[in-house]
N, C-alpha and C positions, 0 to 999 in steps of 0.2 A: 653536198645537200650538208645542210646544218644539221645535227641532231634534234635540235631546239625548233625545229618544225616539223616534226614526225611526233605525232604522239606515242606514250609509253605504252609501249604491249605489256601486259599484266603478265608478270614472272610470277606468281603464284596459280596455284588450284585450288577451287573450290571456294570457300566461306572468306579465304584470304586474299583471292584475288578481287572479290565483290568488295572488300573491304579498304584493298590497296585503288581500286579505282575509284571510289568513294573517294578516298581522301585526295585523290589526283582530280576530281571533277570531272574525271575522262570516262566516258562507258568504254567496253572493249570493242568498239567499229570506230574510235577515234572522236567522235562527234563531243563536243561539251554535254555534262550533265547542268541543265538548267537551274538557275539559282532558286527559283521556287519549290522544285523537287531536292534539294539539297538541303536548304532551312526546312523543310517540313519533317524530312529524314532526322535531320541532328536535332529537333522541336521534341521527336517522337524518343528517340533513342534518349534522351537526355529525363525524359520521363520513366523512361525503364529502368534507368541507372538507378534511379530511384525509388525504384519499389522495392518495400519489403519482400524478402525471400522467404518460400517455405522451408527450404533446406535444399542441399547438395543432390541427395542422392534424387530429391520429385523434379528437380530441374534436370536433371541427367536422364531422365526416366522420360518428361519432355520432351528432351529433344532427338533421342532414341529413336521414339515413337514417331514423332514430326519428320524426321528425317529419313528413318528407316522405313517408311510407308511408300515412300517412293521409289527404294531399289530393291525390297524384299517383300518377298508375297505375306498374307496375312497371316495364316498358318505358322510360318517360319518365325515371321516375327514375333511372332506371341509364345513358341515355343523357348526362344531366344531372351525374351524377357522373363520368364518364368525361370529357365536353367540358372540365370544370372542373378537369380531373386528378387526380380521386381515383381510387381503385381501385374497380371495378366492385361490383355486389351481390354478394355472397358467397350460396353457395346456403344455406347456412342462416338468413341476414337473410331472402332470399325465403320460406322455410318458414316463419317465425316473425310475420313483417308480412303476407307476404300468402298464405302457404296455406288460409287459412281464407274467402277473398274468390273 
């Protein structure tokens, strides 16, 4: 059986695996990602690439909160932010990321 007939399995983990799959246009289960979904994704990513940034520290904090909330309990993430010199979790972040838990 040729390797060309088998969809490529992602070799990376996390966000890199998602980026790799998007670049290949193939989902993790081997099915093609519909062109309309890829087009919309690329349109939105182009808009994001052109957006004015407020600073690296702000972006880092946003990513830490957005991703950390999936993996770290609220009190622990809040303390980690403070210990690292970032602002603590804001009420709206707590409500959004931890409100339903």
